[in-house]
C-alpha positions in Angstrom: 2.5 -2.4 -7.6 -0.8 -3.0 -9.4 -3.8 -0.7 -9.6 -7.0 -2.6 -8.6 -10.6 -2.0 -9.5 -12.8 -0.1 -7.1 -14.6 -1.5 -4.1 -17.8 0.5 -3.9 -20.4 0.0 -1.2 -24.0 0.3 -2.5 -25.4 -0.2 1.0 -26.3 3.0 3.0 -24.9 2.6 6.5 -26.1 4.3 9.7 -23.7 4.6 12.6 -23.3 6.6 15.8 -22.2 10.2 15.5 -18.7 11.3 16.3 -15.6 13.1 15.0 -17.1 16.4 13.8 -14.9 19.5 13.5 -15.5 22.9 15.0 -16.0 26.0 12.9 -15.0 29.0 15.1 -11.2 29.2 14.9 -9.0 32.2 15.7 -5.3 32.9 15.1 -2.9 35.1 17.1 -1.7 38.2 15.3 0.6 41.0 16.5 -1.6 43.4 18.4 -4.5 41.1 19.1 -6.6 38.2 17.9 -8.4 38.1 14.7 -11.0 35.6 13.4 -10.1 33.4 10.5 -12.2 34.0 7.5 -14.7 31.2 6.9 -13.8 29.1 3.9 -16.5 29.1 1.3 -18.1 25.9 0.2 -16.3 24.5 -2.8 -18.2 24.4 -6.1 -19.1 21.2 -7.8 -16.2 21.8 -10.2 -13.7 22.2 -7.3 -14.9 19.0 -5.8 -14.7 17.2 -9.2 -11.0 18.1 -9.7 -10.1 17.5 -6.0 -9.7 21.2 -5.1 -11.2 21.1 -1.7 -8.9 22.3 1.2 -11.4 21.5 4.0 -10.0 19.0 6.5 -11.6 15.6 7.1 -14.4 15.7 9.5 -13.1 12.7 11.5 -10.5 9.9 11.6 -10.0 7.2 9.0 -11.4 3.7 9.4 -9.3 1.2 11.2 -7.2 -1.0 8.8 -5.8 -4.4 9.6 -5.1 -8.0 8.5 -7.5 -10.6 9.9 -5.2 -12.9 11.9 -6.8 -16.3 10.9 -6.4 -15.3 7.2 -3.0 -13.7 7.3 -1.1 -16.8 6.0 -1.7 -19.5 3.4 0.3 -22.8 3.0 -0.2 -25.2 0.1 1.0 -28.8 0.4 1.5 -31.3 -2.3 -0.1 -33.8 0.0 -2.6 -32.2 2.4 -2.5 -35.4 4.6 1.3 -35.1 5.0 1.9 -31.5 6.3 5.7 -31.6 6.3 8.1 -29.0 5.2 9.3 -31.2 2.3 5.7 -31.2 1.0 5.3 -27.4 0.9 4.5 -26.0 -2.6 3.8 -22.4 -1.9 3.3 -20.0 1.0 1.9 -16.5 1.4 1.9 -14.1 4.3 0.4 -10.6 4.6 2.8 -8.2 6.2 0.5 -5.2 6.8 -2.0 -2.8 5.4 -2.0 1.0 5.3 -4.0 3.7 3.5 -5.5 7.1 3.2 -9.1 8.4 3.5 -11.0 11.5 2.6 -14.4 12.8 3.6 -15.8 16.3 4.2 -19.3 17.6 4.8 -21.8 14.8 4.1 -19.6 13.1 1.5 -19.0 9.4 1.6 -15.6 8.1 2.9 -13.3 7.4 0.0 -10.1 5.4 0.6 -7.1 3.9 -1.1 -5.1 1.2 0.6 -1.9 -0.8 0.1 -1.4 -4.4 1.2 2.2 -5.7 1.7 2.6 -9.4 1.1 5.5 -11.9 0.9 5.4 -15.2 -0.9 7.5 -18.4 -0.7 8.2 -21.2 -3.2 8.7 -24.5 -1.3 10.6 -27.7 -1.9 7.6 -29.4 -3.6 6.8 -26.5 -6.0 6.6 -27.5 -9.6 6.3 -24.1 -11.2 7.8 -20.6 -10.9 4.3 -19.0 -11.0 1.4 -19.1 -8.6 -2.0 -17.3 -8.3 -3.1 -16.3 -4.8 -6.6 -15.0 -4.0 -7.2 -12.4 -1.3 -10.2 -10.3 -0.1 -10.8 -6.8 1.2 -13.8 -6.3 3.5 -15.5 -3.3 4.9 -17.3 -3.8 8.3 -18.8 -1.8 11.1 -16.4 -1.9 14.0 -16.6 -5.3 15.7 -19.4 -6.6 13.4 -19.7 -8.8 10.3 -18.6 -7.4 7.0 -21.1 -5.3 5.1 -19.2 -5.6 1.8 -16.4 -7.9 0.5 -14.4 -8.0 -2.7 -12.0 -10.6 -4.0 -8.8 -10.0 -6.0 -6.2 -12.3 -7.5 -2.4 -11.6 -7.4 -0.2 -13.6 -9.8 3.3 -14.2 -8.3 6.4 -15.2 -10.3 9.8 -16.2 -8.9 13.1 -15.7 -10.7 15.3 -18.7 -11.3 16.6 -20.0 -8.0 14.5 -17.5 -6.0 12.5 -18.8 -3.1 10.8 -15.7 -1.7 9.4 -12.5 -3.2 7.4 -9.5 -2.0 4.6 -7.6 -3.5 2.5 -4.5 -2.7 -1.1 -4.6 -3.9 -2.9 -1.3 -4.2 -6.7 -0.9 -4.0 -7.3 2.5 -5.5 -10.9 3.4 -4.7 -13.0 2.2 -1.8 -16.2 4.1 -1.1 -18.1 3.9 2.2 -21.5 5.7 2.3 -22.4 7.6 5.5 -26.0 8.1 6.8 -25.3 11.7 7.5 -22.4 14.2 8.1 -22.2 13.2 11.8 -21.0 9.7 11.0 -17.2 9.3 11.6 -14.8 6.9 9.9 -13.9 5.4 13.2 -17.2 3.5 13.1 -15.8 1.3 10.3 -12.9 -1.0 9.7 -11.1 -2.3 6.6 -9.9 -5.9 6.9 -7.8 -7.9 4.4 -7.0 -11.6 4.3 -6.2 -14.6 2.0 -9.1 -16.7 0.7 -8.6 -20.1 2.4 -10.0 -23.6 2.2 -11.5 -24.9 5.5 -8.4 -27.1 5.9 -6.1 -24.1 5.5 -8.1 -22.0 7.9 -8.0 -24.8 10.5 -4.2 -25.1 10.0 -3.9 -21.4 10.9 -6.2 -21.6 13.8 -4.3 -24.5 15.2 -1.3 -22.2 15.5 0.7 -24.2 12.9 2.9 -22.4 10.4 5.7 -22.9 7.9 7.7 -20.0 6.5 9.9 -20.2 3.4 12.9 -18.1 4.1 15.9 -17.0 2.1 18.0 -19.9 3.3 15.5 -22.6 2.5 15.1 -23.7 6.1 11.8 -24.5 7.8 10.5 -21.7 9.9 
């Protein structure tokens, strides 16, 4: 697992209001109902050291792998797309993460991306660099920010497949005001592909290097 640099959005984003929390809670006590004491606003020092017990004001952004960019296959001869000509493959297995936002603070997130990588019959080295991206978008719209990362993969002698988990430590999504919920945004991940690789995926073609060395 590797810590990555921060993806920080410099663009102020306005979105529809939703997902705010109520303030008038009560708890059942023996002999009656008593109001819960209002929590005081944390000081700047509390917030700086992460001592803020208030719950998030809404849900986290949706996280997912963009289907067309979920796989990458490198061939030694792009014009002969056969299993015997596969050099390297990569596949994203999933993405998960945590978010935090209270009051009118921006949404801060950390995510983990699970990936698997294959070394094919035509591979000439035990090391390969893959490039992937992480994008922040409004739900159902084009990305508003995108960052690129490289992951260097090594295979042990005789090994054909290996797995990695990449961690993006700090993503910041500004909100126009305290009424904007995280469900207005989505975090998408995918491999950076050539036009030919992208078309290969869109055509529904795929090869997978498995532990037995058989075409998948």
